[in-house]
C-alpha positions in Angstrom: 38.0 23.8 32.1 35.9 23.9 28.9 36.7 22.2 25.7 36.6 23.8 22.3 36.4 22.6 18.7 39.6 23.6 16.9 39.5 21.8 13.6 37.7 19.2 11.5 37.4 17.1 8.3 34.3 16.0 6.5 33.8 13.7 3.5 31.0 14.3 1.1 28.2 11.8 2.1 26.6 9.4 -0.4 27.3 6.1 -2.0 31.1 6.1 -1.7 33.8 3.9 -3.2 35.6 3.3 0.1 34.8 -0.4 1.0 34.6 -0.1 4.8 34.6 2.1 7.9 38.3 1.7 8.3 39.0 3.4 4.9 36.3 6.1 5.6 37.9 7.0 8.9 41.4 7.0 7.4 40.2 9.6 4.9 39.3 12.2 7.6 41.7 11.6 10.4 44.9 13.2 9.3 43.1 16.1 7.6 41.2 16.9 10.8 44.5 17.1 12.7 46.1 19.3 10.0 43.0 21.6 10.0 43.4 22.0 13.8 47.1 22.7 13.6 48.1 19.7 15.7 50.0 16.5 15.1 49.2 12.9 15.9 51.7 12.9 18.8 49.6 15.7 20.4 46.4 13.6 20.7 45.7 12.3 24.2 42.6 10.2 23.5 40.5 9.0 20.5 36.7 8.7 20.6 35.0 6.9 17.7 31.3 6.9 16.8 30.2 3.9 14.7 26.8 2.2 15.1 27.5 -0.9 13.0 25.1 -3.3 14.6 25.3 -5.5 11.5 26.5 -3.2 8.8 29.9 -5.0 9.0 31.4 -8.1 10.6 34.3 -6.0 11.7 33.8 -4.6 15.2 36.3 -3.0 17.6 36.2 0.2 15.4 38.0 2.4 17.9 41.2 0.6 17.2 40.8 0.9 13.4 41.8 4.6 13.6 45.3 3.4 14.5 45.4 1.0 11.6 44.7 3.8 9.1 47.0 6.2 10.9 49.9 4.3 12.5 51.0 7.3 14.5 47.8 7.0 16.5 48.0 3.3 17.0 49.1 3.6 20.7 46.8 6.4 21.6 44.0 5.2 24.0 40.8 4.9 22.0 37.2 4.0 22.7 34.0 3.5 20.7 30.6 5.0 21.5 27.2 3.8 20.2 23.9 5.5 20.8 21.7 4.7 17.7 21.4 7.7 15.4 23.0 9.9 18.0 26.2 7.8 18.0 28.3 10.7 16.7 27.2 13.1 19.4 27.7 10.4 22.1 31.4 10.1 21.0 31.7 13.9 21.0 30.2 14.3 24.4 32.5 11.6 25.8 35.4 13.5 24.5 34.1 16.7 26.0 33.7 15.0 29.3 37.3 13.7 29.1 38.9 17.1 28.5 36.6 18.9 30.9 37.6 16.4 33.6 41.2 17.5 33.1 42.3 14.1 31.9 43.9 15.4 28.7 44.4 18.4 26.5 43.5 17.2 23.0 41.0 14.6 21.8 40.2 13.4 18.3 36.5 12.5 17.6 35.8 10.4 14.5 32.3 9.3 13.3 31.7 7.0 10.4 29.3 4.5 8.8 29.3 2.3 5.7 25.6 1.7 4.9 25.3 1.2 1.1 27.2 -2.1 0.9 24.1 -4.1 1.8 20.6 -4.3 0.2 18.1 -1.6 1.3 15.9 -4.1 3.0 18.7 -5.3 5.2 19.6 -1.8 6.1 16.1 -1.4 7.5 16.6 -4.5 9.6 19.8 -3.2 11.0 18.3 0.1 11.9 15.3 -1.5 13.6 17.8 -2.7 16.3 17.7 0.9 17.5 14.0 0.5 18.4 12.4 -1.7 21.1 12.8 -4.8 19.0 10.5 -6.9 21.1 7.5 -4.8 20.2 8.6 -2.7 17.2 10.2 -5.3 14.9 6.7 -5.7 13.3 7.3 -2.4 11.5 9.0 -2.2 8.1 12.2 -0.6 9.3 12.4 2.9 10.9 10.4 4.3 8.0 7.6 2.1 9.2 7.9 3.4 12.8 7.9 7.0 11.6 5.0 6.3 9.3 3.0 5.1 12.3 4.0 8.3 14.1 2.9 10.3 11.1 -0.5 8.6 11.0 -1.0 9.3 14.7 0.0 13.0 14.2 -2.4 13.3 11.3 -5.2 11.7 13.3 -4.7 14.1 16.2 -3.8 17.4 14.4 -4.9 16.9 10.7 -3.1 15.9 7.6 0.2 17.7 7.3 1.6 16.1 4.1 1.8 19.5 2.4 3.8 21.0 5.3 6.1 18.0 5.3 6.7 18.5 1.6 7.6 22.1 2.4 10.2 20.9 4.9 11.7 18.5 2.3 11.7 21.2 -0.4 13.4 23.7 2.0 16.1 21.3 3.0 16.8 20.1 -0.5 17.0 23.8 -1.6 19.5 24.5 1.1 21.5 21.4 0.3 22.3 22.5 -3.2 25.1 24.7 -1.9 26.5 22.0 0.5 29.6 20.3 -0.9 29.2 17.5 1.7 25.6 16.7 0.7 24.4 13.4 -0.7 21.7 15.1 -2.7 22.6 18.5 -4.2 19.4 19.1 -6.2 16.5 21.5 -5.6 13.6 19.0 -5.9 10.9 21.7 -5.6 7.7 21.7 -3.6 5.5 20.2 -6.3 7.7 17.1 -6.7 8.0 16.6 -2.9 4.3 17.1 -2.4 3.3 14.5 -5.0 3.4 10.7 -5.1 4.9 9.5 -8.3 7.1 6.8 -9.9 10.1 8.8 -8.8 8.6 9.8 -5.4 6.7 6.7 -4.3 5.4 5.9 -0.8 8.2 4.3 1.2 5.8 3.6 4.1 2.5 5.4 3.7 2.0 8.3 4.3 5.8 8.9 4.0 7.0 9.5 0.5 10.6 9.0 -0.6 11.2 12.8 -0.2 10.1 12.5 3.4 12.9 10.2 4.3 16.7 10.8 4.6 18.8 8.8 2.2 21.0 5.8 3.0 24.5 7.1 2.9 28.2 6.3 3.6 30.4 8.9 5.2 32.8 10.1 7.8 33.6 13.2 9.7 36.2 14.0 12.3 36.8 16.9 14.7 39.5 17.9 17.1 38.8 19.2 20.6 41.3 21.0 22.9 41.1 22.5 26.3 40.8 26.3 26.6 44.5 26.9 27.3 45.7 24.8 24.4 43.0 26.2 22.1 44.2 29.7 22.6 47.3 28.8 20.5 45.3 27.4 17.6 43.7 29.2 14.7 40.0 28.2 15.3 38.0 28.2 18.5 34.3 27.1 18.8 33.0 26.8 22.3 30.0 25.1 23.9 27.9 27.7 25.6 25.8 24.8 26.9 25.2 21.1 26.2 22.8 18.5 27.5 21.7 15.0 27.0 18.1 13.9 28.0 16.7 10.4 27.6 13.2 8.9 27.3 12.0 5.4 27.7 12.7 3.2 24.6 9.3 1.6 23.8 6.9 3.9 22.1 4.1 1.9 23.7 5.0 3.4 27.1 4.9 7.1 26.1 3.3 9.6 23.7 5.7 9.4 20.7 4.3 12.6 19.3 5.6 14.6 22.3 9.4 14.1 21.8 9.5 14.7 25.6 13.3 13.9 25.8 14.0 16.4 23.0 11.9 19.0 24.8 13.9 18.5 28.1 17.2 18.6 26.3 16.4 21.9 24.6 15.0 23.4 27.8 18.1 22.3 29.8 20.6 23.7 27.2 18.8 27.0 26.6 18.4 27.4 30.4 22.1 26.7 31.1 23.1 29.1 28.3 20.7 31.8 29.6 19.2 32.1 26.2 15.8 31.9 24.5 15.4 29.9 21.2 15.2 33.1 19.1 18.6 34.3 20.5 20.1 31.6 18.2 21.1 32.5 14.7 20.5 29.0 13.2 19.8 25.4 14.3 20.8 22.1 12.8 18.2 19.5 13.7 17.7 15.8 13.2 15.4 15.5 10.2 15.7 11.7 9.6 12.1 12.1 8.4 10.2 15.3 7.7 7.7 14.5 10.4 10.6 14.5 12.9 11.6 18.1 11.9 7.9 19.1 12.2 7.6 17.7 15.7 11.0 19.1 16.7 9.7 22.7 16.0 7.3 22.0 18.9 9.8 20.2 21.1 12.1 23.3 20.8 9.4 25.3 22.4 8.9 27.4 19.2 5.2 26.7 18.9 2.7 24.7 21.0 2.1 21.0 20.3 0.3 20.4 17.1 1.2 23.7 15.6 4.5 22.9 14.0 3.0 23.5 10.6 3.0 27.3 11.4 6.7 27.4 11.3 7.0 26.2 7.7 3.8 27.9 6.4 5.0 31.3 7.7 8.6 30.8 6.5 10.2 31.1 9.9 12.7 28.2 9.3 13.8 29.4 5.9 17.4 30.6 5.5 16.2 34.2 5.6 13.6 33.6 8.2 13.3 34.1 12.0 15.5 31.1 12.8 17.0 29.2 9.9 16.6 25.4 10.4 19.0 23.1 8.6 20.8 25.6 6.4 23.1 22.7 5.5 20.2 20.8 4.0 19.9 18.6 7.1 20.0 14.8 7.1 17.3 15.0 4.4 19.8 16.4 1.8 23.2 15.9 3.4 22.5 12.2 4.2 22.5 10.2 7.4 25.5 7.8 7.8 24.6 7.0 11.4 27.9 7.3 13.2 29.0 10.4 11.3 25.8 12.4 11.6 26.2 14.0 15.0 29.9 14.9 14.3 28.8 16.4 10.9 26.0 18.5 12.5 28.5 20.1 14.9 31.0 20.7 12.1 28.5 22.5 9.8 27.4 24.6 12.8 31.0 25.5 13.6 31.6 26.5 10.0 28.7 28.9 10.2 30.0 30.5 13.3 33.4 31.1 11.7 31.9 32.5 8.6 33.3 29.6 6.6 30.1 28.0 5.4 30.3 29.3 1.8 26.9 29.2 0.0 25.3 27.9 3.2 26.3 30.9 5.2 23.8 32.5 7.5 24.9 36.2 7.8 26.5 37.3 11.1 25.9 33.9 12.8 27.1 34.0 16.4 25.1 31.3 18.2 24.1 27.9 16.8 22.0 25.1 18.1 22.5 21.4 17.3 19.9 18.7 18.0 20.8 15.1 17.3 18.6 12.2 18.5 18.8 8.4 18.7 15.7 6.4 18.1 12.3 8.1 18.4 13.6 10.9 20.6 15.1 8.4 23.1 18.7 9.7 23.3 18.6 13.5 22.8 21.6 15.8 22.5 21.4 19.6 22.3 24.5 21.8 22.0 24.6 25.6 21.9 27.8 26.6 20.1 29.5 30.0 20.0 32.6 31.5 18.4 35.3 32.2 20.9 37.1 35.4 20.2 
């Protein structure tokens, strides 16, 4: 029996006043239940996505949901962690639970508090999602993706201009997103220049090539098909897949995103669709070079030709296949545990025609790609509205 998304809640991402993950999760839990039309006593299981790994001394985050919402304090709860794909890992665990027939309703909560520590320390925490034995020599994940960018440029030519086009597109899209950390159209010229306000973070990556450090939380409610029929919103999973690759980048070609390629092929194959059957996709643009390579991993263009997508306007909101109409991680922000949950929520909003200024007309099928590490843990969902 399939599971369907029936409601959600989403905080605006950014530097938030809530002091910790507990308070962030509290801010979305009851709202998600209300949006779905269910009550706390209806929830059979709770799945929490929080990376932490040093952001806070407080662990055991699954049980924090019941602290903030006492009605849920005796509901079985578990926490998932899978680097930057932590939110999707929690969601997929909840989907497995319902589809195994173990329960009818599951609550998925993703959250992260990142801005309470200095930026340099944030980089150290995030490096734990790399193969630390070899890759700790880099200056955070920006350093790792800067190395990937240099290798891509050496093989296929300098694509700084096209990466600036990706940044400008996503910031332009993010202006209309009430959840976005950065709601400003920065423009191509600004994104394409190195300046005091747009310095190199790790050359050749400029600040506008990197997603911001954000706090945030998002929650969604899943129900089995029978239960969902009595609820006002129903978003189904036409297909979903997870594909992994080996962790050390020294043991693979990190420009291939082979795990992402397999996840896309598996989901599209299971759905009986081609990429251009989709009406929009939300992809993991932690860095602009990642979105560029993801165009290739989706099978849209051959390897090394991702620049064609942006140069020809295919990924624009009015293009062949809008990519990140929400603004992506680049504008919306990337609070690690919340990201995968957020990506599924904004795709669901599109399919219900509830995306406001972000709306892609007549959206019926949406793809979501969330990854952990350098395309190590890869999740691809194909979502559709259930009539």
